[in-house]
C-alpha positions as CSV (number, residue, x, y, z in Angstrom):
1,M,0.0,0.0,0.0
2,P,1.4,3.4,-0.8
3,A,2.4,5.6,2.1
4,F,0.4,8.7,2.7
5,A,1.5,11.8,4.7
6,S,1.4,11.3,8.4
7,S,-0.3,14.6,9.0
8,P,-4.1,15.0,8.6
9,A,-5.1,15.6,5.0
10,S,-6.7,18.9,4.0
11,P,-10.5,18.9,3.9
12,A,-10.4,20.2,0.4
13,S,-8.1,17.4,-0.9
14,P,-9.7,14.6,-2.8
15,A,-8.1,12.0,-0.6
16,S,-9.9,13.4,2.4
17,R,-13.2,12.9,0.7
18,A,-12.7,9.2,-0.1
19,P,-14.1,7.2,2.8
20,V,-12.4,4.0,3.6
21,D,-13.5,1.3,6.1
22,T,-10.7,1.3,8.6
23,T,-12.1,-1.7,10.4
24,A,-12.8,-3.7,7.2
25,A,-9.5,-2.8,5.4
26,P,-7.3,-4.7,7.7
27,E,-9.4,-7.7,7.3
28,Q,-9.3,-7.4,3.5
29,H,-5.5,-7.0,3.5
30,R,-4.5,-9.4,6.2
31,P,-1.2,-11.1,5.6
32,S,-1.1,-14.9,5.1
33,Q,1.2,-15.5,8.0
34,P,0.0,-15.4,11.6
35,S,-0.2,-11.9,13.2
36,Q,2.6,-10.7,15.4
37,P,2.1,-10.0,19.1
38,S,0.3,-6.7,19.7
39,Q,1.6,-3.6,21.4
40,P,1.3,-3.3,25.2
41,S,-1.7,-1.1,24.8
42,Q,-3.5,-3.6,22.6
43,P,-3.5,-7.1,24.1
44,S,-3.2,-9.8,21.5
45,R,-6.2,-12.0,20.8
46,P,-6.4,-15.3,19.0
47,S,-7.1,-14.9,15.4
48,Q,-10.7,-15.3,14.3
49,P,-12.0,-16.5,11.0
50,S,-12.1,-13.8,8.5
51,R,-15.5,-12.2,7.7
52,P,-16.8,-9.8,5.0
53,S,-16.0,-6.1,5.4
54,E,-18.5,-3.9,7.2
55,S,-19.0,-1.9,4.0
56,A,-20.1,-5.0,2.1
57,R,-22.2,-6.2,5.0
58,S,-24.0,-2.9,5.4
59,G,-24.5,-2.4,1.7
60,E,-22.1,0.5,1.4
61,P,-19.7,0.7,-1.6
62,S,-16.1,0.2,-0.7
63,D,-13.1,2.1,-2.2
64,S,-12.1,-0.1,-5.1
65,S,-8.6,1.5,-5.3
66,D,-7.9,0.4,-1.7
67,S,-9.3,-3.1,-2.2
68,S,-7.2,-3.7,-5.3
69,E,-3.8,-2.9,-3.7
70,P,-2.1,-5.8,-2.2
71,S,-1.0,-5.7,1.4
72,D,2.7,-5.1,2.0
73,S,3.4,-7.7,4.7
74,S,7.2,-7.1,4.5
75,E,6.8,-3.6,5.9
76,P,4.4,-3.9,8.8
77,S,5.5,-0.5,10.2
78,G,4.8,1.5,7.1
79,P,2.4,4.5,7.4
80,W,-1.2,4.1,6.4
81,D,-3.9,6.7,5.8
82,D,-7.6,6.4,5.1
83,G,-8.1,10.0,4.1
84,L,-9.8,11.1,7.4
85,I,-7.4,9.7,10.0
86,A,-3.6,9.7,9.8
87,R,-1.9,7.0,11.9
88,R,0.5,4.1,11.7
89,V,-1.1,0.6,11.8
90,T,1.1,-2.3,12.6
91,E,0.5,-6.0,12.1
92,A,-0.6,-6.2,15.8
93,T,-3.2,-3.4,15.2
94,T,-4.5,-5.2,12.2
95,A,-5.0,-8.4,14.2
96,A,-6.6,-6.5,17.0
97,L,-9.1,-4.9,14.7
98,A,-9.9,-8.2,13.0
99,A,-10.5,-9.8,16.4
100,E,-12.8,-7.0,17.4
101,R,-14.9,-7.5,14.3
102,A,-15.0,-11.2,14.8
103,S,-16.1,-10.8,18.4
104,A,-19.3,-9.1,17.3
105,L,-20.7,-12.4,16.0
106,E,-23.7,-13.5,18.0
107,S,-23.7,-17.1,16.8
108,G,-21.5,-20.0,17.7
109,G,-18.2,-20.8,16.0
110,R,-16.0,-18.6,18.1
111,G,-12.5,-19.9,18.5
112,P,-11.4,-21.2,21.8
113,G,-10.1,-18.5,24.1
114,S,-11.9,-15.6,22.3
115,Q,-12.8,-12.8,24.7
116,I,-16.5,-11.9,24.5
117,P,-17.5,-8.8,26.3
118,A,-19.6,-9.5,29.4
119,P,-23.2,-8.3,29.0
120,L,-24.5,-5.4,30.9
121,A,-25.9,-6.3,34.4
122,Y,-28.8,-4.4,36.0
123,D,-29.1,-4.3,39.8
124,G,-32.1,-5.8,41.5
125,R,-33.9,-2.6,41.9
126,L,-33.7,-1.7,38.3
127,R,-34.7,-5.2,37.2
128,S,-37.7,-5.0,39.6
129,R,-38.8,-1.7,38.0
130,L,-38.4,-3.0,34.5
131,D,-40.4,-6.1,35.4
132,A,-43.1,-3.9,36.9
133,L,-43.2,-1.7,33.8
134,R,-43.5,-4.8,31.6
135,E,-46.4,-6.1,33.8
136,L,-47.9,-2.6,33.7
137,V,-47.9,-2.5,29.9
138,G,-49.3,-6.0,29.6
139,L,-52.2,-5.3,32.0
140,S,-53.0,-2.0,30.3
141,R,-53.1,-3.0,26.6
142,T,-56.8,-3.6,26.7
143,R,-57.6,-0.3,28.4
144,L,-55.1,2.2,26.9
145,D,-54.4,2.9,23.3
146,S,-51.1,1.8,21.8
147,G,-49.9,5.4,21.4
148,T,-50.1,6.0,25.2
149,L,-48.0,2.8,25.8
150,A,-45.6,3.3,22.9
151,E,-42.8,5.0,24.8
152,A,-42.9,2.6,27.7
153,A,-42.8,-0.3,25.3
154,R,-39.8,1.3,23.5
155,V,-38.0,1.7,26.9
156,L,-38.5,-2.0,27.6
157,D,-37.3,-3.0,24.2
158,E,-34.2,-0.8,24.4
159,A,-33.4,-1.9,27.9
160,A,-33.6,-5.5,26.9
161,A,-31.4,-4.9,23.8
162,R,-28.8,-2.9,25.8
163,R,-28.6,-5.6,28.5
164,K,-27.5,-8.2,26.0
165,L,-24.5,-6.0,24.9
166,S,-21.2,-5.2,26.4
167,G,-21.2,-3.8,30.0
168,R,-17.6,-2.8,29.8
169,H,-18.3,-0.1,27.2
170,T,-20.0,3.3,27.5
171,V,-21.5,4.9,24.4
172,V,-21.3,8.7,24.6
173,A,-22.7,10.9,21.9
174,I,-21.4,14.4,21.1
175,A,-24.4,16.6,20.1
176,G,-24.6,20.3,19.3
177,A,-25.8,22.9,17.0
178,T,-24.3,24.1,13.7
179,G,-21.0,25.8,14.3
180,S,-20.7,24.8,17.9
181,G,-17.4,23.0,17.4
182,K,-18.5,19.5,18.4
183,S,-16.6,17.8,15.6
184,Q,-13.5,19.8,16.6
185,L,-14.0,18.6,20.2
186,F,-14.5,15.0,18.9
187,N,-11.1,15.2,17.1
188,A,-9.4,16.7,20.2
189,L,-10.6,13.9,22.4
190,A,-9.5,11.3,19.8
191,G,-6.2,13.0,19.2
192,V,-6.5,12.8,15.5
193,A,-8.7,14.4,12.8
194,I,-11.5,11.9,12.5
195,S,-14.5,14.0,11.9
196,E,-14.5,16.7,9.3
197,T,-14.4,20.4,10.3
198,G,-14.9,23.4,8.2
199,V,-17.0,26.4,7.3
200,R,-19.4,24.4,5.2
201,R,-22.7,23.9,7.0
202,P,-23.7,21.3,7.9
203,T,-20.3,19.7,8.0
204,T,-21.1,16.4,9.7
205,A,-23.6,14.5,7.5
206,A,-23.6,11.1,9.3
207,P,-22.7,9.9,12.7
208,I,-19.1,8.7,13.2
209,A,-18.0,6.3,16.0
210,C,-14.7,6.1,17.7
211,S,-13.9,3.2,20.1
212,W,-11.0,3.3,22.6
213,S,-11.1,-0.5,23.1
214,D,-12.1,-3.7,21.4
215,G,-15.5,-5.5,21.8
216,A,-17.8,-2.5,21.0
217,A,-18.8,-3.6,17.5
218,S,-22.2,-4.9,18.5
219,L,-22.9,-1.6,20.4
220,I,-22.0,0.4,17.2
221,D,-24.1,-2.0,15.1
222,R,-27.1,-1.1,17.4
223,L,-26.6,2.6,16.5
224,G,-26.7,1.7,12.8
225,I,-23.3,3.3,12.0
226,P,-21.7,1.5,9.0
227,G,-18.2,0.2,9.1
228,R,-16.8,2.9,6.9
229,L,-17.7,5.5,9.6
230,R,-16.0,3.6,12.5
231,R,-12.6,4.8,13.7
232,R,-10.0,4.3,16.3
233,P,-8.3,7.1,18.2
234,L,-4.6,7.9,18.2
235,Q,-2.7,5.1,19.8
236,S,-1.5,6.3,23.1
237,P,-1.1,4.1,26.2
238,E,-2.0,7.0,28.5
239,A,-5.2,7.9,26.5
240,E,-6.2,4.3,26.2
241,A,-5.8,3.7,29.9
242,Q,-7.8,6.8,30.7
243,L,-10.7,6.3,28.3
244,R,-10.7,2.5,28.0
245,G,-14.3,1.4,27.3
246,L,-15.4,4.6,25.7
247,V,-17.3,4.6,22.4
248,L,-17.6,8.2,21.3
249,V,-20.1,9.2,18.6
250,D,-20.1,12.5,16.7
251,L,-23.6,13.3,15.6
252,P,-24.9,15.6,12.9
253,D,-26.1,19.1,13.9
254,H,-29.4,18.9,15.7
255,D,-30.5,22.1,14.0
256,S,-29.4,21.1,10.6
257,A,-31.4,22.2,7.6
258,A,-31.5,18.6,6.4
259,A,-34.4,16.8,8.0
260,E,-32.6,13.5,7.7
261,H,-29.8,14.8,9.9
262,R,-32.2,15.8,12.7
263,K,-33.9,12.3,12.5
264,Q,-30.5,10.6,12.9
265,V,-29.8,12.8,16.0
266,D,-33.2,12.0,17.6
267,R,-32.8,8.3,16.9
268,I,-29.3,7.9,18.2
269,L,-29.9,10.1,21.3
270,K,-32.4,7.5,22.4
271,L,-29.8,4.7,22.1
272,V,-26.6,6.1,23.6
273,D,-25.6,5.7,27.3
274,A,-24.7,9.4,27.8
275,V,-24.5,12.6,25.8
276,I,-22.1,15.6,25.7
277,W,-24.0,18.7,24.7
278,V,-21.6,21.2,23.0
279,V,-22.8,24.8,23.0
280,D,-21.0,28.0,21.9
281,P,-21.2,31.5,23.3
282,E,-23.7,32.5,20.5
283,K,-26.2,29.7,20.7
284,Y,-26.0,28.4,24.3
285,A,-29.4,30.0,25.0
286,D,-31.0,28.7,21.8
287,A,-34.7,28.0,22.4
288,V,-34.7,24.9,20.1
289,L,-31.9,23.3,22.2
290,H,-33.5,23.9,25.5
291,E,-37.2,23.3,24.6
292,R,-36.7,20.3,22.3
293,Y,-33.8,18.5,24.0
294,L,-32.5,19.8,27.3
295,R,-35.8,20.3,29.1
296,P,-37.4,17.0,28.0
297,M,-34.1,15.2,29.1
298,A,-33.9,16.9,32.5
299,G,-34.3,13.6,34.2
300,H,-31.2,12.3,32.4
301,A,-28.9,14.9,34.1
302,E,-26.6,12.2,35.6
303,I,-25.6,11.0,32.1
304,M,-25.3,14.5,30.6
305,F,-22.3,16.7,30.0
306,V,-22.8,20.3,29.0
307,V,-19.7,21.9,27.5
308,L,-19.3,25.5,26.7
309,N,-16.9,25.5,23.7
310,Q,-15.0,28.3,22.0
311,I,-14.2,30.2,25.2
312,D,-11.1,31.5,23.5
313,R,-13.4,33.9,21.6
314,L,-14.5,35.5,24.9
315,P,-12.4,38.3,26.4
316,G,-11.5,38.6,30.1
317,E,-14.2,37.3,32.5
318,A,-16.8,37.0,29.8
319,A,-16.4,33.2,29.8
320,D,-17.3,33.0,33.5
321,Q,-20.3,35.2,33.0
322,V,-21.5,33.1,30.0
323,L,-20.9,29.9,32.0
324,D,-22.9,31.2,34.9
325,D,-25.8,32.2,32.6
326,L,-25.7,28.7,31.1
327,R,-26.0,27.2,34.5
328,R,-28.9,29.4,35.2
329,L,-30.7,28.3,32.0
330,L,-30.0,24.7,32.9
331,D,-31.5,25.2,36.3
332,E,-34.6,26.7,34.7
333,D,-34.8,23.6,32.5
334,G,-34.9,21.5,35.6
335,I,-31.5,19.9,35.0
336,A,-29.7,19.1,38.2
337,L,-26.1,20.3,38.2
338,G,-23.5,17.9,39.5
339,E,-21.9,20.3,42.1
340,H,-20.6,19.7,45.6
341,G,-20.6,15.9,45.1
342,E,-24.3,15.8,44.2
343,P,-25.5,13.8,41.2
344,G,-26.3,15.8,38.1
345,A,-25.0,17.1,34.8
346,T,-21.3,18.1,34.5
347,V,-20.9,21.6,33.2
348,L,-17.5,22.6,31.8
349,A,-16.0,25.4,29.7
350,L,-13.2,24.7,27.2
351,S,-11.8,25.5,23.8
352,A,-11.4,22.6,21.5
353,L,-9.3,24.8,19.2
354,T,-6.6,25.7,21.8
355,G,-7.0,22.7,24.0
356,D,-7.8,24.8,27.1
357,G,-10.1,22.7,29.3
358,V,-10.1,19.6,27.1
359,G,-7.9,17.7,29.6
360,E,-10.4,18.4,32.3
361,L,-13.2,17.0,30.1
362,R,-11.1,14.0,29.3
363,E,-10.5,13.3,33.0
364,S,-14.2,13.7,33.9
365,L,-15.1,11.5,31.0
366,G,-12.6,8.9,32.0
367,Q,-13.9,8.7,35.5
368,F,-17.5,8.6,34.2
369,V,-16.6,5.7,31.9
370,A,-14.6,3.8,34.5
371,E,-17.7,3.7,36.8
372,R,-19.5,1.6,34.1
373,G,-22.8,2.7,35.4
374,A,-24.0,5.1,32.7
375,A,-26.0,2.5,30.8
376,A,-28.0,1.4,33.8
377,R,-28.5,5.1,34.8
378,R,-29.7,5.8,31.3
379,V,-32.2,3.0,31.5
380,A,-33.4,4.1,34.9
381,A,-33.8,7.7,33.7
382,D,-35.8,6.4,30.7
383,V,-38.0,4.4,33.1
384,D,-38.5,7.6,35.1
385,A,-39.5,9.5,32.0
386,A,-41.9,6.8,30.9
387,A,-43.5,6.7,34.3
388,A,-43.9,10.5,34.3
389,D,-45.6,10.4,30.9
390,L,-47.9,7.6,32.2
391,R,-48.8,9.4,35.4
392,P,-52.0,11.0,34.1
393,V,-53.4,7.6,33.2
394,Y,-52.5,5.8,36.4
395,A,-52.3,8.3,39.3
396,A,-55.7,9.1,40.8
397,G,-56.5,12.5,42.2
398,R,-58.0,11.0,45.4
399,R,-59.0,7.7,47.0
400,V,-61.1,5.8,44.6
401,G,-63.3,2.8,44.9
402,L,-67.0,1.8,45.4
403,S,-67.9,2.6,49.0
404,E,-70.4,0.5,51.0
405,E,-72.7,3.5,51.2
406,A,-72.8,3.7,47.4
407,R,-73.5,-0.1,47.2
408,E,-76.4,0.3,49.7
409,E,-77.8,3.2,47.9
410,F,-77.7,1.3,44.6
411,A,-79.6,-1.6,46.2
412,D,-82.2,0.8,47.7
413,R,-82.8,2.3,44.3
414,L,-83.3,-1.1,42.7
415,A,-85.6,-2.2,45.5
416,D,-87.6,1.0,44.9
417,A,-87.7,0.2,41.2
418,V,-89.2,-3.3,41.8
419,G,-91.6,-2.0,44.5
420,A,-90.1,-3.9,47.4
421,I,-91.8,-1.6,50.0
422,A,-95.2,-1.9,48.3
423,A,-94.7,-5.7,48.2
424,G,-94.0,-5.7,51.9
425,D,-97.0,-3.6,52.7
426,A,-99.2,-5.9,50.6
427,A,-97.8,-9.0,52.4
428,E,-98.6,-7.4,55.8
429,R,-102.1,-6.6,54.7
430,A,-102.6,-10.1,53.4
431,W,-101.5,-11.5,56.8
432,L,-103.9,-9.3,58.7
433,R,-106.7,-10.2,56.3
434,N,-106.0,-13.9,56.8
435,A,-106.0,-13.4,60.6
436,G,-109.3,-11.5,60.4
437,R,-110.8,-14.3,58.4
438,A,-109.7,-16.9,60.8
439,C,-110.6,-15.1,64.1
440,G,-113.5,-12.9,63.0
441,T,-117.2,-13.5,63.9
442,P,-119.1,-15.7,61.5
443,W,-121.4,-12.8,60.6
444,L,-118.5,-10.5,59.7
445,R,-116.7,-13.3,57.9
446,L,-119.9,-13.9,55.9
447,W,-120.2,-10.2,55.0
448,R,-116.5,-10.0,54.0
449,W,-116.8,-13.2,52.0
450,Y,-119.7,-11.6,50.1
451,R,-117.7,-8.4,49.6
452,F,-114.3,-9.9,48.7
453,R,-115.5,-13.1,47.2
454,G,-113.3,-12.7,44.1
455,E,-110.0,-12.6,46.0
456,S,-107.7,-15.5,46.9
457,T,-108.2,-17.0,50.3
458,T,-104.6,-18.3,50.5
459,G,-103.1,-15.1,51.7
460,R,-100.9,-14.7,48.7
461,I,-100.2,-11.2,47.4
462,P,-102.3,-10.7,44.3
463,V,-100.2,-10.0,41.2
464,R,-101.2,-6.8,39.5
465,T,-100.2,-6.2,35.9
466,A,-98.0,-3.2,35.6
467,Q,-99.2,-0.4,33.4
468,P,-97.0,1.0,30.6
469,D,-96.4,4.2,32.4
470,E,-95.4,2.3,35.5
471,E,-93.0,0.1,33.5
472,A,-91.4,3.3,32.0
473,T,-91.0,4.8,35.4
474,A,-89.4,1.7,36.8
475,R,-87.0,1.5,33.9
476,Q,-86.0,5.1,34.4
477,R,-85.3,4.4,38.0
478,V,-83.1,1.5,37.1
479,E,-81.1,3.5,34.6
480,Q,-80.8,6.4,37.1
481,A,-79.5,3.9,39.7
482,V,-76.9,2.5,37.3
483,R,-75.7,6.0,36.3
484,T,-75.4,7.1,39.9
485,V,-73.3,4.1,40.9
486,S,-71.1,4.3,37.9
487,D,-70.4,8.0,38.5
488,R,-69.5,7.3,42.1
489,A,-67.3,4.3,41.2
490,S,-65.4,6.3,38.5
491,A,-65.0,9.5,40.5
492,G,-61.3,10.4,40.8
493,L,-60.1,7.7,38.4
494,P,-57.9,8.6,35.5
495,A,-59.9,9.1,32.3
496,P,-59.3,5.7,30.6
497,W,-60.1,3.7,33.7
498,A,-63.2,5.9,34.5
499,Q,-64.4,5.3,31.0
500,A,-63.8,1.5,31.4
501,V,-65.9,1.6,34.7
502,R,-68.8,3.4,33.0
503,E,-68.8,1.1,30.1
504,A,-68.9,-1.9,32.4
505,A,-71.9,-0.5,34.2
506,V,-73.7,0.3,30.9
507,R,-73.1,-3.3,29.7
508,G,-74.5,-4.7,32.9
509,S,-77.6,-2.5,32.8
510,Q,-78.7,-4.0,29.5
511,G,-81.7,-6.3,30.4
512,L,-81.6,-5.4,34.1
513,S,-85.1,-4.0,34.1
514,E,-86.6,-7.2,32.6
515,A,-84.6,-9.4,35.0
516,L,-85.9,-7.3,38.0
517,D,-89.5,-7.8,36.7
518,E,-89.1,-11.5,36.7
519,L,-87.6,-11.4,40.2
520,A,-90.5,-9.3,41.4
521,A,-93.0,-11.9,40.1
522,R,-91.1,-14.8,41.8
523,A,-89.6,-13.5,45.0
524,G,-92.4,-11.0,45.8
525,L,-95.0,-13.7,46.3
526,P,-94.7,-15.5,49.7
527,P,-95.0,-19.3,49.1
528,G,-98.2,-20.9,50.5
529,R,-100.4,-19.5,53.3
530,P,-99.0,-17.0,55.7
531,P,-97.8,-18.8,58.9
532,R,-100.3,-18.9,61.7
533,P,-99.2,-18.2,65.3
534,G,-99.9,-20.7,68.1
535,W,-102.8,-18.7,69.7
536,W,-104.9,-18.9,66.6
537,P,-106.7,-22.2,67.5
538,A,-107.6,-20.8,71.0
539,A,-108.9,-17.6,69.5
540,V,-111.0,-19.7,67.0
541,L,-112.4,-21.7,69.9
542,V,-113.3,-18.6,71.9
543,Q,-114.9,-17.1,68.8
544,A,-116.8,-20.3,68.3
545,A,-117.9,-20.2,72.0
546,M,-119.2,-16.6,71.5
547,T,-121.1,-17.7,68.5
548,L,-122.5,-20.6,70.4
549,L,-123.7,-18.3,73.2
550,Q,-125.5,-16.2,70.7
551,V,-127.1,-19.3,69.1
552,V,-128.2,-20.8,72.5
553,G,-129.5,-17.4,73.8
554,G,-131.5,-16.9,70.5
555,L,-133.0,-20.4,70.6
556,W,-133.9,-20.0,74.2
557,L,-135.7,-16.8,73.5
558,F,-137.4,-18.3,70.5
559,G,-138.6,-21.2,72.6
560,Q,-140.1,-18.8,75.1
561,I,-141.8,-16.9,72.4
562,V,-143.5,-20.0,70.9
563,G,-144.3,-21.2,74.5
564,V,-142.1,-24.3,74.5
565,M,-140.0,-23.0,77.4
566,A,-140.9,-21.1,80.6
567,P,-140.6,-17.3,80.3
568,N,-137.2,-16.1,81.6
569,L,-135.7,-13.2,79.6
570,G,-132.7,-12.5,81.7
571,V,-130.7,-15.7,81.0
572,P,-131.1,-15.9,77.2
573,V,-130.6,-12.1,76.8
574,L,-127.4,-12.3,78.9
575,L,-126.2,-15.2,76.8
576,M,-126.9,-13.4,73.6
577,A,-125.3,-10.2,74.8
578,C,-122.2,-12.0,75.9
579,G,-121.9,-13.6,72.4
580,I,-122.7,-10.5,70.5
581,V,-120.2,-8.3,72.5
582,G,-117.6,-11.0,73.0
583,G,-117.2,-12.0,69.4
584,P,-116.1,-8.5,68.2
585,L,-114.0,-8.2,71.3
586,V,-112.2,-11.4,70.5
587,E,-111.7,-10.4,66.9
588,W,-110.3,-7.0,67.9
589,G,-107.9,-8.6,70.3
590,C,-106.8,-11.1,67.7
591,R,-106.2,-8.2,65.3
592,M,-104.1,-6.3,67.8
593,A,-102.1,-9.5,68.5
594,A,-101.7,-10.1,64.8
595,R,-100.0,-6.8,64.1
596,G,-96.6,-7.9,65.2
597,P,-96.5,-11.1,63.2
598,A,-98.1,-9.4,60.2
599,R,-95.4,-6.7,60.3
600,R,-92.6,-9.2,60.5
601,Y,-94.2,-11.2,57.6
602,G,-94.3,-8.0,55.5
603,Q,-90.7,-7.2,56.3
604,E,-89.6,-10.6,55.4
605,A,-91.3,-10.3,52.0
606,E,-89.7,-6.9,51.5
607,R,-86.3,-8.2,52.5
608,R,-86.6,-11.2,50.2
609,L,-87.4,-8.9,47.3
610,R,-84.7,-6.5,48.2
611,E,-82.1,-9.2,48.4
612,A,-83.2,-10.6,45.0
613,A,-83.0,-7.2,43.4
614,A,-79.6,-6.4,45.0
615,G,-78.3,-9.8,43.9
616,C,-79.3,-9.2,40.4
617,G,-77.8,-5.7,40.4
618,R,-74.6,-7.0,42.0
619,A,-74.2,-9.7,39.4
620,R,-74.9,-7.5,36.4
621,V,-73.5,-4.1,37.4
622,L,-71.5,-4.1,40.7
623,D,-69.3,-7.1,40.0
624,P,-68.2,-5.9,36.5
625,V,-67.5,-2.4,38.0
626,A,-65.6,-4.0,40.9
627,A,-63.6,-6.0,38.4
628,E,-62.5,-2.9,36.6
629,L,-61.6,-1.2,39.9
630,L,-59.6,-4.2,40.9
631,R,-57.8,-4.2,37.6
632,Y,-57.0,-0.5,38.1
633,R,-55.6,-1.2,41.6
634,E,-53.4,-3.9,40.1
635,V,-51.9,-1.7,37.5
636,R,-51.6,1.1,40.0
637,E,-49.6,-1.2,42.3
638,Q,-47.3,-2.0,39.3
639,Y,-47.0,1.7,38.5
640,V,-46.0,2.5,42.1
641,R,-43.2,-0.1,41.7
642,V,-42.1,1.5,38.5
643,V,-41.9,5.0,40.1
644,R,-38.6,5.6,41.8
645,S,-38.6,5.8,45.6
646,G,-39.3,9.3,46.9
647,T,-41.6,10.2,44.0
648,G,-45.1,10.6,45.3
649,V,-48.0,9.1,43.5
650,G,-51.5,10.6,44.1
């Protein structure tokens, strides 16, 4: 391969415009003999089977001129240049890059001794929250629309996907506006000119990834960055030790005029573990940056760096003033600042052009990557954001549920609709009438028989056919009872669950009036004759004795009138008077004694009809409503588990 200049190529030169896959090229030009031991900063790995280049695998065209040139295995230390990065690649580096690409294979066939990055591990608390969120989404799919649950489902999918990938690497994106100098900062951190810089806007048209250690291929694959846009930093033992495990991604401008660039920024920002926001003294207060990105990501402060670049353009103390104003704006956005050892965003001022402050950022970034907790914190922040978005559909404004008072009122309304009170009164009157027939004088009984000869003598409540207006009134009472109980049950519930409760009540009310009519016809009629108390036979005997006295006294007087018996008016008149007065007195006494049993009999009939109506209403309306309330309580319990401790839920 011909040797290129060791210094970075000019942006205007044709060579700098020809992209070459730096990860695929070594695989394409690997020498036939085994690779030599790697440098100390790049531990050697067993050679893996060769695989197609990333350009071919991703469908990107490769540089034919590079692929046609044979590899010069006799000069492993010769300089090599891909047009965007100038560095020296030895045989050991070639083998290391090939091993990194081979380690991205998910299937079997890896050679013995190959080092596969350990997957990311979530702690028990985060796993519990993710499990609760998964259960929450599953329980809510039939009650909430897919759009409401879309973000929560995305968080679950991305958390599961990130957990399968390397836990030793941290993916950090550099984002910023046009002209903020993020690509310049990207190059300063890498130590070489990887990303293009210049006055042309936008300069960065596609995301570029730079990895400080092997094993990050699957993470970069997840970002959708092709092999031709994957780079390695300048080989430096000090830099590799400080930033080992870092995968840095330079994003296009978030305010680019090209819509495709903005889409790429939005997509990758949802996938990276952390983000470095680069602002400049002119656009640090840009409304688009704060309203579209910083403010919605306020909960992600712990995985956020905010860098004020180009401080070399500010005279005197102007840099401190701009930095203080930037902190004020971040505080207004709700972004916690990591000051005095508290968790939050790291805010720095630097100049990528002069290098002032870049070392401090590299040190902070190195500590951040060494903790290996950014990915889990990102997932936890995403869960927090999803829980905050779902709060309106799960958090009730007050204590909810169907109180016992509401249940009793519903039962009373149904009992009133079926006429339970009237049925009880009718049963009481029937019992009293039966007692009067049994204990009354024969003459009154004969008169009552003549008067009420068309009625039943069994004591049953006569069934009266309801009129159309009465049926309409009863139906309206039933509908009003259902509306009232559904309103009380749904009061305070979030809108989707309140609607589900009302729909359950409406479904149960269909056919409720007809079912209540059937119950009234069955349960409202006491079976058989009303029960007779034990004193009824004695009262009947006394009443019969009073009648016998009247008959004996009357026959005695009749005998005296016809001359059969000796005249003696006192005794027969006394006998007749006792019978005539005693009979009504016995009947009155029996009526007084029968009031208590009759009242209890009527109350029993009313209770039986009330229970039947309440049971019908409970089975058709209250039970479905209670089932919806129980489902809401279940999802709310899962939501409380999702919400981080210390965050109140109404």
